[in-house]
N, C-alpha and C positions, 0 to 999 in steps of 0.2 A: 493516680496515675493509670491508665486500662490499657490493656496490652490482648491484642489479638493475633493468631495469626493460621494460615490454612496451607495445605501444600497437598496436590494430587495427579500423579503417575497421568500421561499424556496414553501411555499405552499399558492395561495393568497387568499384561506380560511379560513387560520391561522395567527395571529397578529404575526408580526418580530419580532424573541428576539433577534436579533444583535441591536447592539449602538453602533452610529460614531460621533462624535461632537469635534472639534475645537476649543481653542478659543484663542484671542489674547486682553491682556490685555490693557487699556484704556492708559498708559504708551505708549503702542507703543513698547517697550521692548521685545519680545520673545513672545513665545506664548507655547500653551500643545494641544497633541491630544488625547484624550481616545476612544480607539474602545474594546468591549465588544462583547461576544458571549455567549448567554446565551445556559444553557443544557439543553438543550429539556427531561424532566423526562418520563419513562415507565409509561403507565393507572396504575392508583389508587393512593393511599394516599402517598401524600410527607409531609406530617404538615403541609401546611404553606397555608391560605386562599388567596394567592394573587399568578399571575400570575408570570412567568417567566418577560414578558417586565415590568411588574411592579418594578422585585427587576434590572433587569439590567438600568434602566430608572434611578432608586433612586441612585445605585451604582455609575453607569457613570456618573451621575449628580454632583454627591458630589467630584469623582477624581477628575472631573476639574474644579470642582472651587478651590478644595484646590490646585491643579497643579497651577495654577495661581495667588492664592492670595495667598499662605503662599510658597514661594519661599525660606524660611527659612527651611521649611520641603526636603527632600528627596521623591525622586518617593514612594520608600519603605514606609517611615511616612505615606506618601498620601494617601497610598492602605489602610493603617493600620486602619487609622483615618476615612478613607469613609466604609471601612467593618462595623468598630463601628458604626459609624451613623446610615448606613442604618439597621444593628441588633437591632438597639433600637427603628426604625420605628415600626417595626412587633414583636419584643420579647412579647409583653403581648395578641396578639394573634394568634402564631405562635408558633411548636415547633422547634424551632434552631438545635435543635441535633436529627431530624430525616437524614439519607442518602443524602434525596433527597431533602432536603430542597433547594431553589432557588438557584442560583450559575453560575457563568461564569467566561468565560476564559476572561484577561485582557493585552490588549497591550497601554501604554503609553509612549510619549515622550513629552520633555519641552525641548526649547531653547533658549537659551540668546543670549548676542550679539558674546559671547568666545563659547558656548560648547552646545552641543546637549548630552540629557539626556535619556538615554530610560531603558524603565522594557516590562517583557514579562512574562506571568505567565499562563503555557497549552501551547494549540495544534493552536493558532491565532500564526501568522507572523508579523516581522518585517521589511521591506526592506532597506537597510541602505547605499544608492548610493554613492561613493564616488569618491572623487576630480576629481580622474584618470579614473574613470568611470565603476570601478569596481563592487559587488555589493553583500554585507556583510548579510547573513539572520539569522536573530535572532529568534530562532526557540528553544521551550522546549521542548526536546526531549523525555521526561519520558514516555508522554504515547507509542510510538512508539515502551518502551521498557517493554511492558508486560510479563508476563513469558509464557512460550511456552505453558502451561496447557491452558492459557486462549488465548492469541493467536489462539490453534486449535479449541475450542468454535467457536470464533469468523468464523472460516476459515468452519466449517458443517454449522452455522447459514446459511453464503453465499449460501451455497452448494444447499439449500434446494428451493425449488418452493415457489417464492412471494404470501403470501396470502393464503400457507398453514399452518394447525396447528400444522403442525413436526415441521414450522420455527417458530410461534409462541412459541411455547413449548423452542424450542431449544434457542431463544431469550433473553427468561425471565431468561434464565439459564447462560445466557452470562453476562446477565444485571448485577447479582447480583455479579458474578465474580470480573465486571468491577469494582463497587460499594464499595467491599472490600479493594480496592487497592484506593480508592479515599481520599485522604487526608491524607495517612496513611504510614508510613514508607515506603521505598523500592516499593510506588506506584508512586504517581501521586498527582498533585494540583490543587486545584481550588477556586477562591476566592467566599467566602459561607458568614458564619458566624462568621469565628475566625478568628481576625486581625491577629494571630502569622503567618498566610499563608504566608502573605505578606513577611513575611524572605525569602519565598523559589522561589520569585522568580528570572530572569535572570536581572542583570541592568549589566550597563554599561556607560561610557561617551566616546564621541567624538569631538574633538576640531571645532566648526561651520562650518569654513575654510576649513576644510577636506569633508564638504557634498554637494554632489549635491540636494542630496532630499531623503525624507523618504514617505517608500509607507506599511500602515498600513492594512492588509487583516486577516480578521474573516475565518474558515478554509473552510470555502462554496466556498470561492473565491481561495482562495488555492489550491483547488482542481485541476485546471486547470494545476498547477506543479504539485503536490503531487498524483494524482490521476489519471487524464488526461493523464500523461506526456506529454501535448500541447509544451511545451518548457521549458526552465531553469527560476530559479527566476532572472538572469539577464533579460532573454528578457521577464520576467512579468515585470520587473520594468521598461521596455522601453514601454511596451505596453500601460501601464497605464501612464507612460509621454507622450505621442505622443499620444491617442488618446481617454484616460479620465479613469477614474474608472468603466463609464458604460458599457464603451468596453469590457473590462475584465469581467465584471459581464453576458455579453449576450454572451463570448463565449462561457464561463461557459456550460450557457443557451443551447448554440446548442448543447455542448457534453453531458449536461444530457439525451437531447432530442434523441438522435442518438443511447443511450443504456438507455431506458427506466427497464429496468431487471438488470442492474446492471453487464453482464454478460461477458462484456470483462472488463469490467472497477466495480470490486465489490468492494458495499460501502453500508455504513449501512444506509443512505437515497437515491431515485433516484434524488432528488433537494433539495439543504439545503439554508438557509437564506446566504443570500450573502453581505460582507460588504467591503468596499474598503476609505480609504483614504490616499490622496496623498498632499503634503507637498515639497516643494522647499525651504526653507528657506533661 
């Protein structure tokens, strides 16, 4: 078995909100990976006294522990239990009903001798490299399908000069429009304080003999494909397998630095937190 992971903050002056971990049970039979991408809230009240890294560490740690210690639970059930456990840790101090309460995207995979299970919620990605060399990206595309009016707001924000008052005002309107769609019917879903959201995740299982590797990417790493169009998902998986997770993040950083204003490649953040896990089980 080969395991490699890397993570890097988008801004060295701010805590990394991504979480990446792998666990191998003492029995030596199977293992699990968990990758979370914390949702950065806009400036202002979020109803919680805790940071996003606090939340992703709690949720990710609970999800990993349950995934390996409770093999009787599905990954969906493990995520629901992890959300419940994390919510209980700060329900007495925080308003968990606030739309900006800490939340995250989720990628999880668990393997035994026979099977590899997976779960993906929101816009982080899991790449399944099949035994024949083909690569299947597991992507939750609901965030891509925002209503035309919301997409128009996003385009208007990106067309305005960075740092301008006009862009800041337009961005606030766009954020409010997106928040109205988060964890709502017809919108998209992230893991926050409601355990029922786990049922919204994409899940599946593959015979272990049919897979060569798993590569989990937060969207900050996945932008090599999705934003910069530097290669395909298959090429992305090959880069990570051959050169390692940090090599992918380094390539992303080079592309971000070459387009600091987001002129050629529009994006919400010039640089984003990035995390990559690669497992060849």
